[in-house]
N, C-alpha and C positions, 0 to 999 in steps of 0.2 A: 476601610475604617479600622482603627486600632482594636485588636481583640477579636477580629473576625477574619475568616479565610474562606475562599472558595474551595471546599474540601473534596469535590468530586470533579471528574472530567480530566481531559488530557493535561499532562504536566510539561509538554514540550513548548517551552517559552524561553524567555531570556531572563537575566537577572537572578532573582531568588529561586527560579524553577530550573536553573541550569543543573548539569550533572553534578557539579560540585555541591550545590545546595541540597540535592536529593541524597547525597552521600552522608548528610548529617544524621546523627542519631535521633530517633524519635522519642518524644517525651510522653508521659502519661496523658497529657492534655491532647497531644496529636492523635494518639490512639483513640481517645474518647470521641474526638470530633469525627473521625472516620467511621467509628461504630454508629454514631448518630446518623451520619449521612447514608450508611448502608440501610439503616432502619427506614429512612425516607424512601429509598429505592424499592425496598420490599413492600412498603405500604402503597406505592404506586403500581405495584405489579411487575416491576422490572426484574426482581429477583424472586426465585422460589424460596420456600422455607429452608430447603436443604442448602441452596446456594448461600442464603443469608447466614446460616449456622457456620458453614465452612469459611466464609469471608470474615465473619466476626472473630472466629477462632484464630485465623491468620493475622488479623489486625492486632489482637491482644498480644500476639507473639512477635510482632514486627520489631525489627531493630533499627531500621533506617526510614527516612522519609520516602525513599525510593520503594521500599517494601509496601508502604501504605499507598503510594500513588498507583502502584500496579493494581491494587484492589478496587480502585474507583475509576480506572482509565476508560472503561466502557460505559460510564454513567454520566448523565448530565450534571452540570455544576449545581451545588446546593450550598447556601450560605449558612454557616454554623457559628455559634458564639463561642467564645473562649472557654466557657464552662462545659461545652460539649452538647448543649441543648439546641435543637434546631430553632433558628430564629423565626422562621416563617413556615406555617403549615398551610395545607389546603383550606380554603374558606368553607367549602361544603363537600362532604363525602356522602354519596348515596349508595345504599345497598338495596338491590332489588332481587328477590328470590322467590321461587315457587317450588314447593314439594320436596326440595332437597335442602340440606342444612347449609348455613352460611356462618363463617367464623372470621374473627379478627383477633389474632394472638401474637405473642412475641413483641418485638420492638416496632410496632406500627405507630405512625405519627398521627396524633389526634388533630382533626380539623377544628375549626371554630364551631361548626354545626354538622350534625350527623343526621341523615334521613334514612329511615328504614321502611321499605315497602315490601312486605312479605305475606305470603298466603300459604297456610298449612305446612309450615316448615319451622325448624328450630334455628334460632340465631344466637350465637355466643359471642360476647364482647369481653375480652380479657384485658383489663387495664393495668395489670400488675407490672408489666414491663414496657408499657406504652410510653412514647416520647411526648411529654406534655408541652404544648405550645401556648396554652391559655389556662387561666385558673377556673374557667367555667366552660362546660361543654353542654350545648343544648342538643338533645336527642329527640327528633320529631318522629314519633312512632305511628305507623299505619299498618297494623298487623291483624290478620284474621287467622285464628287457629295457630297451633304450634306454641312454643315457649321462647321467651327472651331471657337469656341468662347473662347477668352482669357480674364478672369476677373482679372484685376490688381489693385493694391493699390498704395499708395504713394511710390516713390522711385523705382518703377518697370517700366522699359522701354522695348519696343518691337521694334526690328529691323527686318523688313520683306524683306530687300533688297537682301537676298540670295535666295529668292523664285522665281520659274518660275511659272507664272500664265497663265492658259489656260481657257478662258471663265470664269474667276473668278476675284474677286476683294477683296481688303482689305479696311475695313471701320473702322473709329474711331482711326486710327493710327496717332500719332503726332511725329514729329522728336524730339528726346531727347534734352533737354536744356543742353548745355555743362557746364553751370555755376552751375547746380544742380547735386550733387553726386547721383549716382544710387546704391541702395543696391542689385539690381538684374537686369541683362541685358539678355533679352530673344532673341536669334538669331534664326530666322526662315530660314531654308534651305529646298531644295527639290522641290517638284512640287505639285501644287493644281490645279485640273481640275474641272470646273463647281462649282457652289455654291460660298460661300464667307468666308472670315476670318474677324471676328469682334473683335476688341479690345475695351473693355469697363470697366468702374468702377462699383462697386456694386451699385445696385439700392437702393435708400433710401426709407425707409418706409414712406408712406404718412400719415401725421397727419390728424386726423378727422377735417373736416371743421366745423367751428362754424356756427350757424344759421345766417340768413340775419339780418343785423342791422336794 
């Protein structure tokens, strides 16, 4: 389809994927598509956080299509739109954890629905760099003990009113402003027993203080 490419996988084909085509200079859009595809691979567990960082850095510095193809040659194909946003995400992603922490950070790809089944552990979901595939994300919570932390950025609102709380509380939540459009609405449903749910923005790095005047 126009405006879409298979941005990961082997480039050994004919036509546009010939060595001549791969020698073409990469555009900003080409780099963005590969970065998005790498985020998909990391979200699927195919790349570690360190590998993702290294490949994203290489993608942003790539000069040719061949440089970009090398970064995704060992990954399955992913369809990416011309804007660099992943066109299709996983329908359901499930996180199951006991006693140890669970995290989703960086350029992870949001599914249509997220299920959390956790006991006595902390779960952190950082949405600030996540790849958005829908404008609404339903998070089905089944947590006993521990804390659920949602790190949000501008245009991301959290609706916790579908949750049943038992000896638990929600901190940092603010009702969405109807006059401000939201690029992502996170709807929390299910049950949270003990502990808390914290909604917060990224912490700003503290600048070094100057000496006393």
